Structures are given as C-alpha cells and as structure tokens.
Biopython code that builds the backbone (N, CA, C, O; Angstrom):
import numpy as np
from Bio.PDB.StructureBuilder import StructureBuilder

atoms = [
    (1, "MET", "N", (-8.119, -0.767, 26.760)),
    (1, "MET", "CA", (-8.249, 0.665, 26.961)),
    (1, "MET", "C", (-9.506, 1.133, 26.220)),
    (1, "MET", "O", (-9.728, 0.767, 25.066)),
    (2, "SER", "N", (-10.311, 1.931, 26.884)),
    (2, "SER", "CA", (-11.563, 2.410, 26.298)),
    (2, "SER", "C", (-11.314, 3.621, 25.393)),
    (2, "SER", "O", (-10.228, 4.199, 25.390)),
    (3, "ILE", "N", (-12.337, 3.986, 24.633)),
    (3, "ILE", "CA", (-12.246, 5.174, 23.769)),
    (3, "ILE", "C", (-11.901, 6.391, 24.614)),
    (3, "ILE", "O", (-11.042, 7.191, 24.244)),
    (4, "SER", "N", (-12.570, 6.524, 25.742)),
    (4, "SER", "CA", (-12.342, 7.695, 26.594)),
    (4, "SER", "C", (-10.890, 7.757, 27.069)),
    (4, "SER", "O", (-10.290, 8.832, 27.105)),
    (5, "GLU", "N", (-10.335, 6.617, 27.429)),
    (5, "GLU", "CA", (-8.935, 6.584, 27.883)),
    (5, "GLU", "C", (-7.972, 6.918, 26.736)),
    (5, "GLU", "O", (-6.991, 7.637, 26.926)),
    (6, "ARG", "N", (-8.269, 6.382, 25.542)),
    (6, "ARG", "CA", (-7.413, 6.689, 24.386)),
    (6, "ARG", "C", (-7.455, 8.174, 24.059)),
    (6, "ARG", "O", (-6.425, 8.786, 23.779)),
    (7, "LEU", "N", (-8.664, 8.753, 24.097)),
    (7, "LEU", "CA", (-8.796, 10.174, 23.773)),
    (7, "LEU", "C", (-8.012, 11.033, 24.760)),
    (7, "LEU", "O", (-7.315, 11.967, 24.362)),
    (8, "GLN", "N", (-8.128, 10.719, 26.024)),
    (8, "GLN", "CA", (-7.409, 11.495, 27.035)),
    (8, "GLN", "C", (-5.893, 11.318, 26.891)),
    (8, "GLN", "O", (-5.134, 12.284, 26.969)),
    (9, "LYS", "N", (-5.475, 10.099, 26.684)),
    (9, "LYS", "CA", (-4.049, 9.807, 26.540)),
    (9, "LYS", "C", (-3.464, 10.550, 25.325)),
    (9, "LYS", "O", (-2.393, 11.150, 25.415)),
    (10, "LEU", "N", (-4.173, 10.502, 24.203)),
    (10, "LEU", "CA", (-3.689, 11.170, 22.998)),
    (10, "LEU", "C", (-3.645, 12.688, 23.181)),
    (10, "LEU", "O", (-2.684, 13.339, 22.772)),
    (11, "ARG", "N", (-4.676, 13.242, 23.790)),
    (11, "ARG", "CA", (-4.705, 14.696, 24.006)),
    (11, "ARG", "C", (-3.528, 15.131, 24.860)),
    (11, "ARG", "O", (-2.852, 16.111, 24.545)),
    (12, "LYS", "N", (-3.284, 14.407, 25.935)),
    (12, "LYS", "CA", (-2.172, 14.753, 26.821)),
    (12, "LYS", "C", (-0.823, 14.557, 26.126)),
    (12, "LYS", "O", (0.099, 15.358, 26.284)),
    (13, "HIS", "N", (-0.732, 13.482, 25.358)),
    (13, "HIS", "CA", (0.510, 13.207, 24.637)),
    (13, "HIS", "C", (0.844, 14.333, 23.652)),
    (13, "HIS", "O", (2.008, 14.695, 23.477)),
    (14, "GLU", "N", (-0.186, 14.873, 23.021)),
    (14, "GLU", "CA", (0.011, 15.954, 22.053)),
    (14, "GLU", "C", (0.138, 17.322, 22.729)),
    (14, "GLU", "O", (0.463, 18.314, 22.078)),
    (15, "GLY", "N", (-0.120, 17.366, 24.033)),
    (15, "GLY", "CA", (0.070, 18.603, 24.789)),
    (15, "GLY", "C", (-1.074, 19.606, 24.681)),
    (15, "GLY", "O", (-0.873, 20.802, 24.891)),
    (16, "TYR", "N", (-2.263, 19.127, 24.356)),
    (16, "TYR", "CA", (-3.427, 20.012, 24.269)),
    (16, "TYR", "C", (-4.174, 20.023, 25.600)),
    (16, "TYR", "O", (-4.260, 19.009, 26.292)),
    (17, "SER", "N", (-4.708, 21.189, 25.939)),
    (17, "SER", "CA", (-5.672, 21.240, 27.031)),
    (17, "SER", "C", (-7.032, 20.881, 26.441)),
    (17, "SER", "O", (-7.206, 20.869, 25.222)),
    (18, "GLN", "N", (-7.986, 20.590, 27.307)),
    (18, "GLN", "CA", (-9.332, 20.301, 26.799)),
    (18, "GLN", "C", (-9.867, 21.508, 26.031)),
    (18, "GLN", "O", (-10.529, 21.350, 25.005)),
    (19, "GLU", "N", (-9.587, 22.693, 26.519)),
    (19, "GLU", "CA", (-10.048, 23.934, 25.875)),
    (19, "GLU", "C", (-9.435, 24.077, 24.475)),
    (19, "GLU", "O", (-10.138, 24.405, 23.519)),
    (20, "GLN", "N", (-8.139, 23.834, 24.359)),
    (20, "GLN", "CA", (-7.459, 23.955, 23.058)),
    (20, "GLN", "C", (-8.007, 22.947, 22.050)),
    (20, "GLN", "O", (-8.248, 23.285, 20.892)),
    (21, "LEU", "N", (-8.199, 21.719, 22.496)),
    (21, "LEU", "CA", (-8.727, 20.690, 21.608)),
    (21, "LEU", "C", (-10.152, 21.022, 21.190)),
    (21, "LEU", "O", (-10.520, 20.861, 20.026)),
    (22, "ALA", "N", (-10.954, 21.489, 22.154)),
    (22, "ALA", "CA", (-12.339, 21.864, 21.857)),
    (22, "ALA", "C", (-12.374, 22.949, 20.787)),
    (22, "ALA", "O", (-13.212, 22.913, 19.886)),
    (23, "GLU", "N", (-11.472, 23.903, 20.889)),
    (23, "GLU", "CA", (-11.414, 24.993, 19.911)),
    (23, "GLU", "C", (-11.058, 24.462, 18.520)),
    (23, "GLU", "O", (-11.640, 24.885, 17.521)),
    (24, "LYS", "N", (-10.103, 23.538, 18.464)),
    (24, "LYS", "CA", (-9.709, 22.944, 17.172)),
    (24, "LYS", "C", (-10.878, 22.191, 16.518)),
    (24, "LYS", "O", (-11.030, 22.192, 15.297)),
    (25, "LEU", "N", (-11.693, 21.555, 17.356)),
    (25, "LEU", "CA", (-12.794, 20.751, 16.840)),
    (25, "LEU", "C", (-14.084, 21.539, 16.650)),
    (25, "LEU", "O", (-15.001, 21.088, 15.963)),
    (26, "GLY", "N", (-14.147, 22.701, 17.252)),
    (26, "GLY", "CA", (-15.380, 23.482, 17.167)),
    (26, "GLY", "C", (-16.472, 22.949, 18.089)),
    (26, "GLY", "O", (-17.660, 23.018, 17.773)),
    (27, "VAL", "N", (-16.044, 22.412, 19.242)),
    (27, "VAL", "CA", (-16.999, 21.924, 20.245)),
    (27, "VAL", "C", (-16.670, 22.605, 21.577)),
    (27, "VAL", "O", (-15.716, 23.377, 21.664)),
    (28, "THR", "N", (-17.442, 22.322, 22.583)),
    (28, "THR", "CA", (-17.186, 22.911, 23.896)),
    (28, "THR", "C", (-16.173, 22.079, 24.669)),
    (28, "THR", "O", (-15.945, 20.910, 24.359)),
    (29, "ARG", "N", (-15.564, 22.699, 25.685)),
    (29, "ARG", "CA", (-14.653, 21.979, 26.558)),
    (29, "ARG", "C", (-15.403, 20.885, 27.299)),
    (29, "ARG", "O", (-14.845, 19.828, 27.593)),
    (30, "GLN", "N", (-16.681, 21.146, 27.602)),
    (30, "GLN", "CA", (-17.491, 20.158, 28.310)),
    (30, "GLN", "C", (-17.690, 18.897, 27.469)),
    (30, "GLN", "O", (-17.762, 17.793, 28.010)),
    (31, "ALA", "N", (-17.780, 19.062, 26.140)),
    (31, "ALA", "CA", (-17.914, 17.895, 25.256)),
    (31, "ALA", "C", (-16.665, 17.027, 25.357)),
    (31, "ALA", "O", (-16.756, 15.803, 25.448)),
    (32, "ILE", "N", (-15.501, 17.668, 25.340)),
    (32, "ILE", "CA", (-14.240, 16.921, 25.462)),
    (32, "ILE", "C", (-14.210, 16.199, 26.804)),
    (32, "ILE", "O", (-13.820, 15.034, 26.878)),
    (33, "SER", "N", (-14.621, 16.888, 27.860)),
    (33, "SER", "CA", (-14.644, 16.300, 29.191)),
    (33, "SER", "C", (-15.571, 15.089, 29.239)),
    (33, "SER", "O", (-15.230, 14.079, 29.854)),
    (34, "LYS", "N", (-16.732, 15.175, 28.602)),
    (34, "LYS", "CA", (-17.670, 14.042, 28.575)),
    (34, "LYS", "C", (-17.080, 12.856, 27.827)),
    (34, "LYS", "O", (-17.220, 11.710, 28.253)),
    (35, "TRP", "N", (-16.416, 13.141, 26.703)),
    (35, "TRP", "CA", (-15.804, 12.054, 25.937)),
    (35, "TRP", "C", (-14.747, 11.345, 26.764)),
    (35, "TRP", "O", (-14.666, 10.117, 26.765)),
    (36, "GLU", "N", (-13.932, 12.129, 27.473)),
    (36, "GLU", "CA", (-12.817, 11.565, 28.235)),
    (36, "GLU", "C", (-13.261, 10.911, 29.538)),
    (36, "GLU", "O", (-12.517, 10.116, 30.111)),
    (37, "SER", "N", (-14.444, 11.230, 30.008)),
    (37, "SER", "CA", (-14.936, 10.610, 31.247)),
    (37, "SER", "C", (-15.976, 9.530, 30.951)),
    (37, "SER", "O", (-16.687, 9.077, 31.849)),
    (38, "ASN", "N", (-16.057, 9.129, 29.703)),
    (38, "ASN", "CA", (-16.928, 8.037, 29.270)),
    (38, "ASN", "C", (-18.416, 8.333, 29.508)),
    (38, "ASN", "O", (-19.208, 7.429, 29.774)),
    (39, "GLN", "N", (-18.773, 9.616, 29.407)),
    (39, "GLN", "CA", (-20.177, 10.000, 29.554)),
    (39, "GLN", "C", (-20.822, 10.267, 28.196)),
    (39, "GLN", "O", (-22.004, 10.602, 28.106)),
    (40, "GLY", "N", (-20.032, 10.114, 27.158)),
    (40, "GLY", "CA", (-20.514, 10.304, 25.791)),
    (40, "GLY", "C", (-19.381, 10.013, 24.829)),
    (40, "GLY", "O", (-18.227, 9.865, 25.232)),
    (41, "ASN", "N", (-19.722, 9.934, 23.557)),
    (41, "ASN", "CA", (-18.704, 9.667, 22.533)),
    (41, "ASN", "C", (-18.802, 10.706, 21.432)),
    (41, "ASN", "O", (-19.887, 11.213, 21.149)),
    (42, "PRO", "N", (-17.671, 11.027, 20.805)),
    (42, "PRO", "CA", (-17.708, 11.963, 19.686)),
    (42, "PRO", "C", (-18.443, 11.361, 18.497)),
    (42, "PRO", "O", (-18.440, 10.145, 18.305)),
    (43, "ASP", "N", (-19.076, 12.223, 17.697)),
    (43, "ASP", "CA", (-19.737, 11.723, 16.488)),
    (43, "ASP", "C", (-18.682, 11.390, 15.442)),
    (43, "ASP", "O", (-17.498, 11.671, 15.629)),
    (44, "ILE", "N", (-19.117, 10.797, 14.356)),
    (44, "ILE", "CA", (-18.182, 10.305, 13.338)),
    (44, "ILE", "C", (-17.327, 11.419, 12.743)),
    (44, "ILE", "O", (-16.149, 11.209, 12.455)),
    (45, "ASN", "N", (-17.910, 12.601, 12.556)),
    (45, "ASN", "CA", (-17.131, 13.721, 12.007)),
    (45, "ASN", "C", (-16.003, 14.113, 12.960)),
    (45, "ASN", "O", (-14.890, 14.406, 12.524)),
    (46, "ASN", "N", (-16.292, 14.116, 14.250)),
    (46, "ASN", "CA", (-15.245, 14.453, 15.215)),
    (46, "ASN", "C", (-14.227, 13.337, 15.367)),
    (46, "ASN", "O", (-13.058, 13.606, 15.643)),
    (47, "ILE", "N", (-14.647, 12.088, 15.194)),
    (47, "ILE", "CA", (-13.688, 10.975, 15.198)),
    (47, "ILE", "C", (-12.681, 11.170, 14.055)),
    (47, "ILE", "O", (-11.476, 10.995, 14.237)),
    (48, "ILE", "N", (-13.193, 11.530, 12.891)),
    (48, "ILE", "CA", (-12.311, 11.749, 11.733)),
    (48, "ILE", "C", (-11.368, 12.908, 12.004)),
    (48, "ILE", "O", (-10.170, 12.806, 11.738)),
    (49, "LYS", "N", (-11.892, 14.010, 12.531)),
    (49, "LYS", "CA", (-11.043, 15.167, 12.854)),
    (49, "LYS", "C", (-9.981, 14.802, 13.893)),
    (49, "LYS", "O", (-8.819, 15.187, 13.765)),
    (50, "LEU", "N", (-10.390, 14.059, 14.919)),
    (50, "LEU", "CA", (-9.440, 13.641, 15.955)),
    (50, "LEU", "C", (-8.339, 12.755, 15.375)),
    (50, "LEU", "O", (-7.172, 12.888, 15.742)),
    (51, "SER", "N", (-8.713, 11.851, 14.467)),
    (51, "SER", "CA", (-7.702, 10.973, 13.860)),
    (51, "SER", "C", (-6.692, 11.790, 13.068)),
    (51, "SER", "O", (-5.507, 11.457, 13.030)),
    (52, "GLU", "N", (-7.164, 12.866, 12.435)),
    (52, "GLU", "CA", (-6.253, 13.732, 11.680)),
    (52, "GLU", "C", (-5.368, 14.549, 12.622)),
    (52, "GLU", "O", (-4.170, 14.695, 12.378)),
    (53, "ILE", "N", (-5.948, 15.075, 13.683)),
    (53, "ILE", "CA", (-5.183, 15.872, 14.649)),
    (53, "ILE", "C", (-4.093, 15.026, 15.303)),
    (53, "ILE", "O", (-2.952, 15.467, 15.440)),
    (54, "TYR", "N", (-4.456, 13.804, 15.705)),
    (54, "TYR", "CA", (-3.519, 12.937, 16.413)),
    (54, "TYR", "C", (-2.682, 12.057, 15.489)),
    (54, "TYR", "O", (-1.774, 11.354, 15.932)),
    (55, "ASN", "N", (-3.006, 12.111, 14.190)),
    (55, "ASN", "CA", (-2.282, 11.309, 13.200)),
    (55, "ASN", "C", (-2.348, 9.809, 13.520)),
    (55, "ASN", "O", (-1.342, 9.099, 13.488)),
    (56, "VAL", "N", (-3.560, 9.360, 13.829)),
    (56, "VAL", "CA", (-3.820, 7.938, 14.060)),
    (56, "VAL", "C", (-5.023, 7.548, 13.207)),
    (56, "VAL", "O", (-5.727, 8.408, 12.679)),
    (57, "SER", "N", (-5.246, 6.266, 13.080)),
    (57, "SER", "CA", (-6.391, 5.805, 12.289)),
    (57, "SER", "C", (-7.677, 5.915, 13.106)),
    (57, "SER", "O", (-7.645, 5.946, 14.336)),
    (58, "THR", "N", (-8.787, 5.973, 12.415)),
    (58, "THR", "CA", (-10.081, 5.956, 13.102)),
    (58, "THR", "C", (-10.276, 4.605, 13.797)),
    (58, "THR", "O", (-10.928, 4.535, 14.839)),
    (59, "ASP", "N", (-9.719, 3.540, 13.230)),
    (59, "ASP", "CA", (-9.783, 2.221, 13.878)),
    (59, "ASP", "C", (-9.128, 2.273, 15.258)),
    (59, "ASP", "O", (-9.635, 1.697, 16.220)),
    (60, "TYR", "N", (-8.005, 2.965, 15.339)),
    (60, "TYR", "CA", (-7.323, 3.058, 16.623)),
    (60, "TYR", "C", (-8.190, 3.812, 17.633)),
    (60, "TYR", "O", (-8.315, 3.391, 18.784)),
    (61, "LEU", "N", (-8.783, 4.918, 17.203)),
    (61, "LEU", "CA", (-9.629, 5.679, 18.123)),
    (61, "LEU", "C", (-10.820, 4.860, 18.588)),
    (61, "LEU", "O", (-11.155, 4.862, 19.773)),
    (62, "LEU", "N", (-11.459, 4.163, 17.663)),
    (62, "LEU", "CA", (-12.692, 3.439, 17.993)),
    (62, "LEU", "C", (-12.458, 2.090, 18.664)),
    (62, "LEU", "O", (-13.165, 1.728, 19.605)),
    (63, "LYS", "N", (-11.463, 1.348, 18.178)),
    (63, "LYS", "CA", (-11.273, -0.023, 18.650)),
    (63, "LYS", "C", (-9.953, -0.265, 19.367)),
    (63, "LYS", "O", (-9.754, -1.314, 19.980)),
    (64, "GLY", "N", (-9.060, 0.703, 19.286)),
    (64, "GLY", "CA", (-7.752, 0.504, 19.903)),
    (64, "GLY", "C", (-6.820, -0.330, 19.052)),
    (64, "GLY", "O", (-5.774, -0.782, 19.518)),
    (65, "GLU", "N", (-7.206, -0.534, 17.794)),
    (65, "GLU", "CA", (-6.390, -1.334, 16.883)),
    (65, "GLU", "C", (-5.811, -0.432, 15.812)),
    (65, "GLU", "O", (-6.529, 0.330, 15.164)),
    (66, "GLU", "N", (-4.549, -0.526, 15.641)),
    (66, "GLU", "CA", (-3.891, 0.242, 14.593)),
    (66, "GLU", "C", (-3.748, -0.664, 13.387)),
    (66, "GLU", "O", (-3.229, -1.775, 13.487)),
    (67, "GLN", "N", (-4.212, -0.179, 12.247)),
    (67, "GLN", "CA", (-4.064, -0.956, 11.022)),
    (67, "GLN", "C", (-2.632, -0.787, 10.555)),
    (67, "GLN", "O", (-2.195, 0.311, 10.209)),
    (68, "ILE", "N", (-1.918, -1.887, 10.552)),
    (68, "ILE", "CA", (-0.522, -1.843, 10.155)),
    (68, "ILE", "C", (-0.422, -2.381, 8.743)),
    (68, "ILE", "O", (-0.736, -3.539, 8.470)),
    (69, "SER", "N", (0.017, -1.521, 7.867)),
    (69, "SER", "CA", (0.190, -1.963, 6.494)),
    (69, "SER", "C", (1.675, -2.074, 6.211)),
    (69, "SER", "O", (2.484, -1.282, 6.694)),
    (70, "LYS", "N", (2.005, -3.064, 5.426)),
    (70, "LYS", "CA", (3.396, -3.281, 5.069)),
    (70, "LYS", "C", (3.773, -2.238, 4.025)),
    (70, "LYS", "O", (3.157, -2.167, 2.962)),
    (71, "PRO", "N", (4.781, -1.429, 4.330)),
    (71, "PRO", "CA", (5.160, -0.414, 3.357)),
    (71, "PRO", "C", (5.738, -1.046, 2.092)),
    (71, "PRO", "O", (6.368, -2.102, 2.136)),
    (72, "ILE", "N", (5.513, -0.392, 0.999)),
    (72, "ILE", "CA", (6.049, -0.865, -0.268)),
    (72, "ILE", "C", (7.508, -0.442, -0.347)),
    (72, "ILE", "O", (7.838, 0.740, -0.261)),
    (73, "GLU", "N", (8.348, -1.413, -0.508)),
    (73, "GLU", "CA", (9.769, -1.129, -0.612)),
    (73, "GLU", "C", (10.181, -1.296, -2.064)),
    (73, "GLU", "O", (10.265, -2.409, -2.584)),
    (74, "ILE", "N", (10.432, -0.174, -2.700)),
    (74, "ILE", "CA", (10.741, -0.183, -4.117)),
    (74, "ILE", "C", (12.068, -0.892, -4.375)),
    (74, "ILE", "O", (12.208, -1.595, -5.376)),
    (75, "ASN", "N", (13.020, -0.718, -3.503)),
    (75, "ASN", "CA", (14.334, -1.296, -3.731)),
    (75, "ASN", "C", (14.578, -2.558, -2.913)),
    (75, "ASN", "O", (15.726, -2.907, -2.639)),
    (76, "SER", "N", (13.526, -3.231, -2.530)),
    (76, "SER", "CA", (13.715, -4.426, -1.710)),
    (76, "SER", "C", (14.380, -5.532, -2.513)),
    (76, "SER", "O", (14.296, -5.574, -3.740)),
    (77, "LYS", "N", (15.034, -6.414, -1.800)),
    (77, "LYS", "CA", (15.732, -7.543, -2.425)),
    (77, "LYS", "C", (14.749, -8.408, -3.205)),
    (77, "LYS", "O", (15.053, -8.862, -4.308)),
    (78, "GLU", "N", (13.569, -8.634, -2.627)),
    (78, "GLU", "CA", (12.558, -9.469, -3.285)),
    (78, "GLU", "C", (12.121, -8.852, -4.617)),
    (78, "GLU", "O", (11.990, -9.555, -5.619)),
    (79, "ASN", "N", (11.899, -7.541, -4.620)),
    (79, "ASN", "CA", (11.492, -6.870, -5.860)),
    (79, "ASN", "C", (12.597, -6.945, -6.909)),
    (79, "ASN", "O", (12.322, -7.154, -8.091)),
    (80, "LYS", "N", (13.843, -6.775, -6.479)),
    (80, "LYS", "CA", (14.962, -6.856, -7.419)),
    (80, "LYS", "C", (15.062, -8.251, -8.025)),
    (80, "LYS", "O", (15.328, -8.399, -9.218)),
    (81, "GLU", "N", (14.847, -9.278, -7.194)),
    (81, "GLU", "CA", (14.889, -10.649, -7.698)),
    (81, "GLU", "C", (13.757, -10.908, -8.681)),
    (81, "GLU", "O", (13.944, -11.588, -9.690)),
    (82, "ASN", "N", (12.578, -10.361, -8.382)),
    (82, "ASN", "CA", (11.447, -10.525, -9.295)),
    (82, "ASN", "C", (11.719, -9.833, -10.625)),
    (82, "ASN", "O", (11.382, -10.362, -11.684)),
    (83, "ILE", "N", (12.316, -8.677, -10.571)),
    (83, "ILE", "CA", (12.637, -7.946, -11.801)),
    (83, "ILE", "C", (13.682, -8.719, -12.601)),
    (83, "ILE", "O", (13.574, -8.850, -13.820)),
    (84, "LYS", "N", (14.696, -9.229, -11.899)),
    (84, "LYS", "CA", (15.734, -10.009, -12.581)),
    (84, "LYS", "C", (15.137, -11.245, -13.243)),
    (84, "LYS", "O", (15.454, -11.546, -14.393)),
    (85, "SER", "N", (14.273, -11.964, -12.524)),
    (85, "SER", "CA", (13.690, -13.177, -13.099)),
    (85, "SER", "C", (12.789, -12.829, -14.278)),
    (85, "SER", "O", (12.706, -13.596, -15.237)),
    (86, "GLY", "N", (12.121, -11.696, -14.220)),
    (86, "GLY", "CA", (11.300, -11.249, -15.349)),
    (86, "GLY", "C", (12.155, -10.917, -16.552)),
    (86, "GLY", "O", (11.794, -11.250, -17.681)),
    (87, "LYS", "N", (13.289, -10.261, -16.325)),
    (87, "LYS", "CA", (14.202, -9.926, -17.417)),
    (87, "LYS", "C", (14.816, -11.191, -18.000)),
    (87, "LYS", "O", (14.982, -11.306, -19.214)),
    (88, "THR", "N", (15.150, -12.134, -17.133)),
    (88, "THR", "CA", (15.712, -13.398, -17.598)),
    (88, "THR", "C", (14.706, -14.131, -18.466)),
    (88, "THR", "O", (15.067, -14.656, -19.519)),
    (89, "PHE", "N", (13.452, -14.176, -18.043)),
    (89, "PHE", "CA", (12.406, -14.826, -18.825)),
    (89, "PHE", "C", (12.256, -14.144, -20.184)),
    (89, "PHE", "O", (12.128, -14.822, -21.204)),
    (90, "ASN", "N", (12.272, -12.814, -20.208)),
    (90, "ASN", "CA", (12.154, -12.086, -21.476)),
    (90, "ASN", "C", (13.327, -12.395, -22.400)),
    (90, "ASN", "O", (13.142, -12.535, -23.609)),
    (91, "LYS", "N", (14.523, -12.502, -21.845)),
    (91, "LYS", "CA", (15.694, -12.832, -22.656)),
    (91, "LYS", "C", (15.554, -14.232, -23.254)),
    (91, "LYS", "O", (15.827, -14.442, -24.436)),
    (92, "LEU", "N", (15.127, -15.186, -22.426)),
    (92, "LEU", "CA", (14.951, -16.556, -22.909)),
    (92, "LEU", "C", (13.880, -16.618, -23.990)),
    (92, "LEU", "O", (14.036, -17.325, -24.986)),
    (93, "LEU", "N", (12.801, -15.883, -23.795)),
    (93, "LEU", "CA", (11.730, -15.848, -24.785)),
    (93, "LEU", "C", (12.236, -15.256, -26.101)),
    (93, "LEU", "O", (11.905, -15.751, -27.179)),
    (94, "PHE", "N", (13.028, -14.211, -26.010)),
    (94, "PHE", "CA", (13.598, -13.576, -27.205)),
    (94, "PHE", "C", (14.517, -14.557, -27.944)),
    (94, "PHE", "O", (14.442, -14.688, -29.166)),
    (95, "ILE", "N", (15.374, -15.234, -27.199)),
    (95, "ILE", "CA", (16.298, -16.201, -27.803)),
    (95, "ILE", "C", (15.523, -17.342, -28.456)),
    (95, "ILE", "O", (15.876, -17.781, -29.551)),
    (96, "ALA", "N", (14.481, -17.822, -27.801)),
    (96, "ALA", "CA", (13.662, -18.906, -28.358)),
    (96, "ALA", "C", (12.989, -18.445, -29.647)),
    (96, "ALA", "O", (12.913, -19.208, -30.610)),
    (97, "GLY", "N", (12.508, -17.224, -29.677)),
    (97, "GLY", "CA", (11.867, -16.683, -30.883)),
    (97, "GLY", "C", (12.849, -16.572, -32.030)),
    (97, "GLY", "O", (12.537, -16.966, -33.153)),
    (98, "ILE", "N", (14.036, -16.038, -31.762)),
    (98, "ILE", "CA", (15.076, -15.918, -32.804)),
    (98, "ILE", "C", (15.483, -17.297, -33.306)),
    (98, "ILE", "O", (15.679, -17.486, -34.507)),
    (99, "SER", "N", (15.612, -18.256, -32.402)),
    (99, "SER", "CA", (15.982, -19.623, -32.790)),
    (99, "SER", "C", (14.912, -20.236, -33.689)),
    (99, "SER", "O", (15.230, -20.881, -34.688)),
    (100, "ALA", "N", (13.647, -20.036, -33.335)),
    (100, "ALA", "CA", (12.557, -20.579, -34.144)),
    (100, "ALA", "C", (12.573, -19.964, -35.542)),
    (100, "ALA", "O", (12.372, -20.673, -36.528)),
    (101, "ILE", "N", (12.807, -18.673, -35.638)),
    (101, "ILE", "CA", (12.873, -18.006, -36.943)),
    (101, "ILE", "C", (14.062, -18.538, -37.741)),
    (101, "ILE", "O", (13.939, -18.784, -38.941)),
    (102, "ALA", "N", (15.204, -18.715, -37.091)),
    (102, "ALA", "CA", (16.399, -19.219, -37.772)),
    (102, "ALA", "C", (16.158, -20.636, -38.309)),
    (102, "ALA", "O", (16.533, -20.942, -39.441)),
    (103, "ILE", "N", (15.541, -21.491, -37.507)),
    (103, "ILE", "CA", (15.256, -22.863, -37.936)),
    (103, "ILE", "C", (14.280, -22.858, -39.105)),
    (103, "ILE", "O", (14.466, -23.601, -40.068)),
    (104, "LEU", "N", (13.254, -22.039, -39.032)),
    (104, "LEU", "CA", (12.283, -21.917, -40.118)),
    (104, "LEU", "C", (12.980, -21.444, -41.404)),
    (104, "LEU", "O", (12.721, -21.961, -42.491)),
    (105, "PHE", "N", (13.861, -20.462, -41.258)),
    (105, "PHE", "CA", (14.604, -19.956, -42.404)),
    (105, "PHE", "C", (15.470, -21.060, -43.011)),
    (105, "PHE", "O", (15.509, -21.206, -44.233)),
    (106, "LEU", "N", (16.164, -21.840, -42.177)),
    (106, "LEU", "CA", (17.031, -22.909, -42.684)),
    (106, "LEU", "C", (16.227, -23.983, -43.425)),
    (106, "LEU", "O", (16.643, -24.444, -44.488)),
    (107, "PHE", "N", (15.080, -24.383, -42.870)),
    (107, "PHE", "CA", (14.247, -25.383, -43.553)),
    (107, "PHE", "C", (13.747, -24.839, -44.887)),
    (107, "PHE", "O", (13.755, -25.545, -45.896)),
    (108, "THR", "N", (13.316, -23.592, -44.887)),
    (108, "THR", "CA", (12.823, -22.993, -46.134)),
    (108, "THR", "C", (13.946, -22.899, -47.153)),
    (108, "THR", "O", (13.752, -23.241, -48.320)),
    (109, "PHE", "N", (15.097, -22.449, -46.737)),
    (109, "PHE", "CA", (16.242, -22.317, -47.632)),
    (109, "PHE", "C", (16.663, -23.681, -48.180)),
    (109, "PHE", "O", (16.952, -23.807, -49.370)),
    (110, "THR", "N", (16.699, -24.702, -47.321)),
    (110, "THR", "CA", (17.061, -26.050, -47.743)),
    (110, "THR", "C", (16.041, -26.588, -48.745)),
    (110, "THR", "O", (16.419, -27.200, -49.744)),
    (111, "PHE", "N", (14.756, -26.366, -48.487)),
    (111, "PHE", "CA", (13.700, -26.797, -49.396)),
    (111, "PHE", "C", (13.857, -26.129, -50.754)),
    (111, "PHE", "O", (13.751, -26.792, -51.786)),
    (112, "LEU", "N", (14.111, -24.817, -50.764)),
    (112, "LEU", "CA", (14.260, -24.092, -52.029)),
    (112, "LEU", "C", (15.485, -24.572, -52.818)),
    (112, "LEU", "O", (15.416, -24.718, -54.039)),
    (113, "ILE", "N", (16.579, -24.811, -52.142)),
    (113, "ILE", "CA", (17.787, -25.292, -52.819)),
    (113, "ILE", "C", (17.536, -26.660, -53.436)),
    (113, "ILE", "O", (17.910, -26.889, -54.586)),
    (114, "LYS", "N", (16.912, -27.571, -52.702)),
    (114, "LYS", "CA", (16.632, -28.901, -53.227)),
    (114, "LYS", "C", (15.667, -28.831, -54.406)),
    (114, "LYS", "O", (15.811, -29.560, -55.387)),
    (115, "THR", "N", (14.676, -27.938, -54.292)),
    (115, "THR", "CA", (13.669, -27.850, -55.340)),
    (115, "THR", "C", (14.256, -27.275, -56.616)),
    (115, "THR", "O", (14.056, -27.848, -57.687)),
    (116, "PHE", "N", (14.968, -26.168, -56.540)),
    (116, "PHE", "CA", (15.431, -25.486, -57.738)),
    (116, "PHE", "C", (16.775, -25.981, -58.246)),
    (116, "PHE", "O", (17.017, -25.955, -59.453)),
    (117, "LEU", "N", (17.637, -26.423, -57.376)),
    (117, "LEU", "CA", (18.948, -26.851, -57.831)),
    (117, "LEU", "C", (19.064, -28.364, -57.934)),
    (117, "LEU", "O", (19.830, -28.882, -58.747)),
    (118, "GLY", "N", (18.320, -29.050, -57.129)),
    (118, "GLY", "CA", (18.413, -30.502, -57.116)),
    (118, "GLY", "C", (17.599, -31.147, -58.219)),
    (118, "GLY", "O", (17.932, -32.240, -58.677)),
    (119, "GLY", "N", (16.557, -30.498, -58.644)),
    (119, "GLY", "CA", (15.736, -31.020, -59.701)),
    (119, "GLY", "C", (14.861, -32.178, -59.291)),
    (119, "GLY", "O", (14.269, -32.816, -60.161)),
    (120, "HIS", "N", (14.750, -32.470, -58.073)),
    (120, "HIS", "CA", (13.909, -33.596, -57.647)),
    (120, "HIS", "C", (12.528, -33.188, -57.395)),
    (120, "HIS", "O", (11.695, -34.018, -57.030)),
]
sb = StructureBuilder()
sb.init_structure("model")
sb.init_model(0)
sb.init_chain("A")
sb.init_seg("    ")
for serial, (resi, resn, name, xyz) in enumerate(atoms, 1):
    if name == "N":
        sb.init_residue(resn, " ", resi, " ")
    sb.init_atom(name, np.array(xyz, "f"), 0.0, 1.0, " ", f" {name:<3s}", serial, name[0])
structure = sb.get_structure()
C-alpha cells in the first residue's frame, strides 16, 4: 500500500472529509487531494501532524510499517520470578556474611582463650 493509499484510508477511517483534514493541518483541500492521488507528498511537519491526528507512527505513514514495541508488564510472571531470585540471592548473601562473621568470632575467641587461659 502506498503513502497515498494509507493517507486516504486513514482519513476515511477517522471520518474526516478532505476539507476537514485540510483545516486541521492548515493546508488546502487540494493539497490533501494531491497527497491522496499520489501527485505529491506531505512535508515532514505534516507527516508528524498526521501521525498525531491518526494516532499512528510516522513509520507507518511513510513505510507502512508499524513499530511494535513489547509493553512493559510490571506484574508479569517473569518479572516476579526475577524479583524472587534477586531476593533469594540477597538472603543467601546475608546468611553467608553472618556465617563468616560468626566463624571469625569463634576463631578469635578460641585463640584468646588458649592464649590467656591456656598459658601456651
């Protein structure tokens, strides 16, 4: 589908006449007619305005391709699993740190007892 066909299809889908669309864009009805009959193309500023009016991307207007982005799902199962695994890792790290401190304390305490009470 060409740019001209997309422009005409979108205008009709939105229920605008060429005159109404021309008024919204600040151009003549003849300009809209030329765009839709493939006798000319809108400039970049009008492409941007058209994309906003029709709620489509400029890529769609120019190339017929809609950029599809994957929406961010805050509560997705994958995100929940990642959060859980991160929390699990933090818990394990905390336990390992406490264990290391406890072992260090026991060695130090044992050394002090042997030194001061054992007399060796």
